[in-house]
C-alpha positions in Angstrom: 6.2 -7.9 -0.3 2.5 -7.6 -0.2 0.6 -5.3 2.2 -3.0 -5.0 3.1 -4.0 -1.3 3.6 -6.6 0.0 5.4 -7.9 3.6 4.7 -5.2 4.5 2.5 -3.9 7.6 1.2 -0.9 7.4 -1.5 0.6 10.6 -2.4 3.2 10.7 -5.5 5.7 13.6 -5.6 8.7 14.2 -7.9 11.9 14.5 -6.1 14.7 17.1 -7.2 16.4 14.4 -9.4 13.1 13.8 -11.1 12.5 10.4 -9.5 9.0 9.6 -8.1 8.5 9.4 -4.5 5.4 7.4 -3.2 4.2 8.3 0.4 1.8 5.9 1.9 -0.4 6.9 4.8 -3.0 4.4 6.2 -4.8 3.6 9.3 -3.6 0.0 9.5 -0.9 -1.8 7.4 -0.6 -5.5 7.6 1.9 -7.7 6.0 0.0 -10.2 3.8 1.0 -13.6 4.8 -0.1 -15.7 1.7 -2.2 -15.6 -1.4 -5.5 -16.5 0.2 -5.7 -13.5 2.3 -4.8 -11.1 -0.4 -7.7 -12.5 -2.3 -10.0 -12.6 0.7 -9.3 -8.8 1.3 -10.0 -7.9 -2.4 -13.3 -9.5 -2.2 -14.4 -8.2 0.8 
């Protein structure tokens, strides 16, 4: 699934079993409905 993030902070951490943990903080997270919306946001 694709998401549109606004004012996002992504933090990576190593867990005890050495796997990567991604923590995503954002003012707004929206599910991208289609390809056009994703392109629009990239070009904006």
